[in-house]
Every structure is written in structure tokens, then in C-alpha cells.
N, C-alpha and C positions, 0 to 999 in steps of 0.2 A: 303497245307498252305492256310489260307484268304489273299486275298487284299480288306479292308474293306467289309468284310462279303462273297465275293465271292471266290470261291477254283479257283487256281492255280496253275497249274504246270511248271518249267521256261521252260519246253522243250516238245512237242506233236507232235502228228501228225494231219497235218488239215485234213478238212472234207474230200476233196478231194482222201484223202486216200497214196498221194504219198509225199505232199509236205511236209515241216518241219515247223511248229511253233517254236520262243523262243522270249523270253521276251528281246529288246534291253538294254543290264544294263549298257551302253555306258552313254546313255538318264537318266537315273536314276539320282536323286529321282526327277528330274524335270518333266520329261516327261514320262511317260507310253507308250511304242511304240512296237508292237509287228514284227519281222522282219519274214518275211518268206524265207526259202532255199528251193533251186531246182535243184541244184549240189552240187558237189563235191567241186570245188573249192569253193564255198560258205562258205559249212561248215569250210572248211579249213580257208577263211579269217574269219569269226566268231571266229574262235579260236584264230586267232594270235592278232586282232584287239581287243579281250576280249570286242566284242558282247556277249561271253557268257564267263566264268572263273569258277574257283574252279576244284581242279582238277575229282570229278563224272560226273559233268556237260562237262568237256570237254570229259572225253571220254565216256560219251552219245550221243554227239553231233558226236565225230569220226567216231560211229557208225552207226548214222541215215547220216552222210558224205557216208560212203563206198554204204550205200542203196543208195540213191540216186546216185550213178558210176554207181551199177550195173543198173541202169535203162536205164544208157544211154549207158553201153557198159559192159556187163556182160563177155564178153572174163578172156581167163588167165593174159594175157596184160594188160586187163581192171581191173584186181582184183593189179595186181602187182601197175601197177601204181597209183591207189587212194590209198592203201597204202603209196606208198613214199610221195605223195602229202601231209597226214596227217599226218605224224608219224614227219616231221620237224617244225609242225606248230606253237609247243611250247614244249622246251626241259626240262622242268623240272616235270612237273605231270605224274606220274608215270600209273597211269590213265588211258590215250592215246592209249600209246603204249598197256597196258592190255586188250583195247577194240579193237581196231585194230589184235591185236594176234586171239583176241575170233573169229573175224567176219571172217578173214581169214583161222582160225580151221575150223569152220562151213560152208565156202563157198567155199572152194579149192575141195572138191571131189562132188560138186555139177553140174549135168549138167547150162551149163550154158544157157540153154532157163528156167531154175527153179531158177536162183540164184537170181533175184530179189524180188522174194516172200520169199525167203530164207531169203536174206540181213534183211528184214521191220520186219521179224519173230521173228529174233535174236538181231536186235537192240529195238523191243519193248520188248524182254526178260530182255535185259540189263538194262532199263531205270527201267522198274519192277522192276529188283535185286536190284536198288539201292536204292527204296522207302523203300523196305524189310528192306533192309540192315538198310536203317538210322531208321526205327523204332526201329529196336533192339537197336540201338544205344540209341534211345531216355530211351527205358527202364532200362538200364544197368546204364546211366546216372543220370537219374532219383533218383536211389538210395542214390546217395551221395548226393543229394541237401536235397533229404528227411530225412538224418542222418543229415546233418548240421541245418536243419530246427527243427530237435527235441530238439536240445540242447537248439534254442533259441524261445521257443516259443510264437507265438502273434509277433515276429521279422520278418524284411525281409532279407530274404540270398542275398547278394548282390555276383554278380557275376561278373568276369573282362571278355574281349572276345576282338578279334585280328582281324583286318583283317574282310572279310567274310567268314564264312564255316556256313550260313543259309541258308535256303532253296533254295536259287538262284544261291549255289554255287551246288547245285544237282540238283534231278529230283523233292525233294521234302522231308521235314521235315527238312535238315539241316545235318550234323552232330554237331558242335560243340553247334547250337543251337537246337538240336534236345531233349534234355532234359530239356531245358530253356520252351521251349512250351509246352512237355507234364507238367511240374513242373506246370506251369499257367494256362493249363486246370483240374490242378486236384484241382485248390485253393489255393498252395503254393506261400507266398507273397515274391514275387522275383524283384529285381533289378538289371540290367546290365548297366556297365556301360561298352561304346563302345569307344575304341581305334578309332581317324580316321585316321588311318593308311597310312600315308603320303607313296608315291606322290601320289598317287592313287585316295587316301580320301575311300577305300573300304569300312571301318566301319562307317563314316560318309554319305556318299552317300548310300550304299546299306543295311549294317546291321541295322540303326537306320530307313533305310523306309520301312524294313519288318517289324523289331518290332513293328515300331509305328503302322500300318496299320493292326497287330493283336490284338494291345493291350496289349502288353507286358509294363512293365515302365522300362525304360531307361535312360539313359544319355550318352552325347556324348561329349569325353573326348581329348584334345590334347595328342598325343603319349607319351611323355614324362611326363604323370598325373599318371601312372597306380602308379612306386614306392611312391610315397607320399602317395597315397591312401591307399597301403598297408602297410607303414608305422605305417600309423593313426587308421589301426585295421578297413577300408573302405572296405576290398575285403573279403571275406571267402572263396572265391573259383573262380583260371580260367580256362576256359575249352579254347581251339583254334582248330583250324583245322588242318592239313596236306595236302601236294600234294606229299611227301613221307617221306614212316619212312623204314629206311635200317634195316638189319636184326640183327644188333647190339640193335637196338631200337632207337636210333638217330634220330631226327624229322626234316626234312624240311620242313619248312611253309613260309609265307610270310615276308619279312625283318623288323626287331623290335620282334621279336617273342622270341628271345635269351637274346636280353634285360628285356623283362618281367620275363621268366624262372629265372636270374637271382635277381631279386628284388622279385620274389616269395619266391626263395631260401633261400634267406635273412631274408626272414619276417617270415618263417613258413606258407607262403600259400601254400595248395594245389594246385599243377602245375598239368592240365589234356589234355589231347590231345586225340581230337575224331576222330575216323576213320574209312573208311569202306574196308576191307579186301584188295578187291585191290589195294588198297594204300601201300602196303606191297609190298616191291622191298627185295627179298630175295637173290639177287645177287650184294647187295651192301651191304658189311661188313661195312665199318665203313666210316658214312655217312657225318662226315667234309671232309672227303681227297678225295670221289668217289663222289658223288650227285654234277650232273652238274647245276651252277647258272646262269637262265637267266640275260643275264643284256640287258636292254629296252631303249628305245630311252631316250638322254638327258632333250626332251621336257617335257617329263611327273613329270620333277622336275622342270623347268625353269617355264613351264607354267601354269598355273590351270584355269579352268573353274566353270563360277557359274552365276546367276542370280543375275542381275541389280534390284535396287528397281522398277523401269517401267515395270519388266517383262521380258525382254528380255535374251538370254542368250550370257554372252562372254565371250569371254577367256581373259588372260591379262597373260602377263611377270613380275614374279616376283623375277630376278636373272639377277645383272647386266648384260649386252652386254656385252660379251667375257671371262667370266668367264667361266672356263671349268665345268661339271660335272660328277659324277658318277650315274650311276642310279640300284644297285643291287634289283635285284626282290624277291631275298631270302637270308635265313639266315639257317642255323643248328643247331640247340639245342642239345646236348650231352643227350645221355639217363641218365646220373646222375641226372639231372635237374629237369627230369618227373615225378613226381608220380605216374601217372599211364598212359594206354593207352586203351579208353574204345570204346570198339570195338562192334559187333554185338553178338560176343560168349561170354562175357562177361568185366571185367574189368583186364587188364592184367598187370604186371611187364614190364617193356619196357626193356626187356633183351633177347637173341638169345631163351633163352630154352622155356620163355612162348609164344615166337608167334609160336615156332617150335609148341609147344604141341595145342596149339588152333587152326593152319591153318596146315596140315603136306599135304595137296595136293597142299597148294601155293606150297611147297618146292618142292614138284615133280615137279608143272610146270616149275619153275624157271632153274629148272635141265635138264629140256629140250631143 
């Protein structure tokens, strides 16, 4: 995707061939800063502190973290230590475990003297695979937008999205935004309602930033506005991303997604989830019961950071001192509220049979 006409990815190998560059998403939208990761611990901190975020990007970052670790210590003990360091960085996004398992399987049989080179090669493959998967999601999701556009010729197709499932959440293209970018490139008149997505404001800070810099018309809205817009026919289609999809089609995504799905269901608005296949967790059969929900620091709720009128970045407290806060980072939307799952292999019904038929190799991998 593009930033003011220049192509960027969210993560890449630097020119030295071994260190890893990544856009520091904590600094957006006010500053565009590239961080340099030089160790496995750097990668773990980047994931934990949300320098990088979004399930696919977390997976790619973990893969490069393993490569960085093999550069320092390619022994069997070093491989095990790197895996254990990275796996605990964030608990909800299944792509983290998927990428680490892929790296461990690829590296375990390799001679330690050759592991670093093999690790970088496999990490590069994981990153490129993510890009290709997201291109597939773009094409399959585009058909949904085209179908709506054909029913209202000359009018704008209004989409709603939650959190950031854009190219910043992946290596490139994004998941929920991939069809949006492709529709924009094809000349379809589109407009995106962007949920601010409290408490970290990924919609207001990240989705709005990337849509704006790519030239896609959009409007940022408070989180609780979506239902009102749907009631008045101002949303044609909702597309969100996900951090984990259970085998039964339940969808775990940023907190607040469930409420959007309820509003969409009540107002007859199609509610789609865009996901790459590594986000499917066939080992989880009931998302509401079994997916672990990360609880993050209360500071994310009590404090907000923004730019002052004179250009300074300041953090202020918005909650009274002494008031307890809770910060559940994700919720689970039951499959019955999901119209369809947009994957690289087509738009699927959100159920066990459809997922199993489309991705039989993932079932086999989950059983191992």
C-alpha cells in the first residue's frame, strides 16, 4: 500500500540483510517512525507493547524474531528459548503461535550452523505468503462490494469497519481493508465509516491514517455511532478483521465487534469478517468458551495521548483518580451473527463444515 504515493510495507528486512524494520504504530498518526529490531527480545517487546499489532503482522514479526534469535544462538536450546520468549508476548492472536510453530518445524531438523540462513528464508516466506493471501481476500471481497455497487449505480457504497484490519495490521494490503483498496483502485465510489475503537483508538489513529494517505474517502465516528447509521440506511456493508476464528465459525476480534454484529443483524446489514487462513484455530471448537481474552493495562482506559494545539504530544488522564477500570481487549462474535468469512479461498459460511472443506490441511496441522 502507499503512503503519500510511496509504497510501504509494515515490516521488512533492512538493507544490512539481518535487522528488521517496522513502522512504529504507537507513534501514528502524529509521527511516522521506523523502528529497527535487532534481537529476539526486540521482537517480543514490539509485539507486547503494540509497536506492531494485528494478528497477521504479529505472526510475521514473531517469525523474524526467531530469525534474529538464530543469528545470536542457533543451538537447540536457543531455538527453544526464542520460541518461549515470543509465544507469551500476546495470548489472543493465533497467528503468533502459527508462525512460531512454522518456524520451529522448519528449523528443528536444520544443522545449527545453517539455521540462521534458513530462519530468515522461512520468515521471508511467511511475510510473502501473508501478502499473497491478502491479495486473495481483496479479490473475493471485491465481489461483495461490486454486487452492492451494481444495485445503486452512480451512488456511493458505504462500508463500516472496526479497529484496524488494514495494511498496518498485516504485511501489506490488510484483511478487511483489502477489498476496499481494490474497489478504490477499480474506480468504485466507496466511503468508509471508521470506528474510533476505544481504548487504543486503532480506528481513529491507524485506519483513518492509512485510508487518508491512500486517498480513500472515509469518516471517523465514535464507537457507538454504528447502530444509528445502520438504522438510517447509511451502511451497506460491514467488514471487520479478526485475531482468531474458532472451528465453529465464532470470531474473536477487537472489543466492540460483537456490538457491531448485533446492530448489523438487527438492521439487516451484511456483516462479513475478512481473515487469512492462519487465523483459523481448528483446535478451538467454541470461541466464546475457549478463546483466551487478553486483559491489558488499565492505563489504556484512564489515559489518552494526542497532539496539542501547539504541536506537542501530551498524555492526559480522563478517568477520576481511584476509579477502577477494566480493559478487555477482545470479544467473541458468535457465528450466527456473521454473514460470511472472506478468505483467500472464497467467501465461506461461518461454520465447521465450510471451514473444513476449504482448509483441510489446517485441520491436519491442528491434529498433530
